[in-house]
Steps between C-alpha positions, in 0.01 A plus 500: 500500500209291624631369832185316611604173332848525651351579840290182486801291395704648784224435755476139377879463528497652849237247613696213342825604670337534841352150464835353391679664792244365747540151352881519527483623858272208585739257330799643685317475830376146427844375394629566851220304668588141400437258787765232433831656409852396418796691353372445145159633597665803659713570191204460266284717721770766523550505121125518443470789744792682336350453154159619618651809664699588187191463283301704752760779480470509119121504520516777759722709273261452207204582724667828597552583131135418422381723783731779384347471151150526650611819679630638170159432344334685788730802468491510120864413432445138388668419170775759544854396582583593858860573399465714187127577474464366146212264421567133572469291186145358465633150432703521821193597703305215341772254604575653841216730609692599814803623302630828642767567237517524124710228339808721474494597868417143607815382321699771679355385836595139428855592394540709814378210714753261343796738508736446795507802728806637673867429469729267316428133439864407562 
């Protein structure tokens, strides 16, 4: 597999994510610096900060996945499912170059994440 094109896409995505995270951090910081404030301003500012922090957390998670994919390129394991070792579907890598799992194992991961853990629901 020619990974050079994927590497460039991942590097571009990494740069984009870092820029978005910096912008969100600036917005979160700026939303708390309003000079004239009332309770509506405080509520709006608080909601804006919460939204920015949630988006930042999602971007951070994606950034980690992108960086993991770049490491897999460096160590020669890119394009192989980290769970089963089979090749990841080419269409999947085109859509999500940082994918770590084949489609089958990704579905298993998602089911596991949505399955309640532990005891009874009664």
